[in-house]
Every structure is written in C-alpha cells, then in structure tokens.
N, C-alpha and C positions, 0 to 999 in steps of 0.2 A: 382226647384232644383231636377231634375231627375238625378238619379245616378244608374247604374247597380250594382246588388249585386249577387254574387254567394254563394250558400249555399250547401255544400256537404251533402250527406246522413248521417243522425244521428245528424247533428248540430242543436242546438236550436237557432231559429231565434228570438223568443219572449219568455220571461220568465213570467209565471203567477205571478202576484203580483208586477211586476217591474213598476217603474215609467219611462215610455218610450212612446214617442208620435210619433214614426215613423209609416208611412203607406207604405205598399208594394203592388205592383201588380205582381201577378205570371205570368211569361212568359212561363215557362215550368217546368215540374217535378210534384211531388206529395208532399203535405204538410199534416201532421197530426195535428189536433187541439186537445189539451189535457186539460182536467180539472182535476187537481190532477193527479192520475195515470191512469185515464180512457181516452181512445181515444173517443172523441165526434163525430168527422167526419174526412173525408179526403177531401182535395181540390186538384183537378188536372186540372180544366178547365182554359185554358189560359185567361188572363185578370181578373181573380178572385182577389178580394181585401182582404187583411188580415191586421189586426191591426186597423180597422175602428172604432170599438166600443170605444176603449180607446181614440182615436183621437177625435171623436165626443163628447164624454162625458167628456173629459179631466180628466180621472181617471186612476188608476193603471190597468195593464193588467188583464183581467178576465180569460184568458186561456194562455197556452203555445202553441207555434207553432214550430213543429219540422220537419225537412226535412226527408221524408220517402225515397226519391230518391234525386239524385243531382238535384238542382233547380236553375233556373235563375229567378231573380225578378228585379223589378225596384223600388227603393226607390223614392217616389213621394212627400213627404212633411214631415215636422216636427210639423205642427200645423194645426188645422182645419181652422183657419183664413187665413193662407198662402195658403192652398188648395183652399178655396172659392175665394180668390182674384185672384189667378193665373190660375185657371182652372174650369170654369163652367161645362165643359164636365165631368171632374172627380168628381165634386160635385154631379152631377146627377147620375153618376155611383155608387157612395157611397150610395146615397139614394135608388136607385133601389136594390142594394145588400142587404142593411138592410131590406127593405120591403120584398124581397124574402125570406130571412132567417126568418123573423117574421111569414110569411105565413106558412113555413115549420114547425116551432116550434109550432105554434098554432094547426096545423093539427096533429102533433105528440102527443101533449098534449090531444087533443080531442080523438084520437084513443086509447091512454093509459087509459084515463078516461072511455071510453066505455068498454074496456077490463076488467077493475076493476069492473065496474057495473055488467058485466056479471058474475063475481065471487062473487057478493053480497057486494062489497066494494064501499061505496059512499064517495067520498072526501068532499062532502058538509055537511056531518054530523058532 
C-alpha cells in the first residue's frame, strides 16, 4: 500500500499523542521532529523513515513531525504486520533506522553525562 504524500512547509504530518499507525519514507524536503515545543532533530536525508516507533510499538505517537520545507513522502503501511508481510527490505530498513537512532541517543546521553560529571553532577547518586 504505497501512496505518495505531499506535505507543504508548516504542515503537521504526525501529531504527538495521536493514535496513528502510518509509516512514511521521506523522498525530499526537511522534516522537524518535535517533542512538546522543542525541536529534537531535523530529518532531510532521502529514504529516512518517520513514524516507525509508533508502528513498531503499536502505541500513540511519541513526537510530532512537521514539514520545515515542502516535502514529498511515501506512505508505506498502516501496521507493522502489513509491512513485515509485504516488504522484508523495508522491515530491514526500519530495524537499521531504529538501531542508528539508538546509537546516536546512547552517545548523546553518554556525552551529556560526562559533561555533568565534569561539573560535579553525578546522575547515579
């Protein structure tokens, strides 16, 4: 069930807290990932996946996704089972994307923890 989706600059593609199981692949443009009113990151690499956490965990959206620029995306599925059954390649891509984001998050946490330790703040206390 692949379907092209256009998202003009400023449009909200995914709402934090929403019950929504759509998964998208960015073809071009720039998306902002927002947690509350804070921009967590920007995604602009073609073939980047958005919406995967909610699809895999089958939970409400953990962040909002807003088009920073006009974006073209591909809607690729409405459930993790549909994606697994229809596209092993996409399933692997989702796993790789999640693993890469986990590595980045772990590294960022370690760096932040080191910076706090240098200031005499120990999160383990």
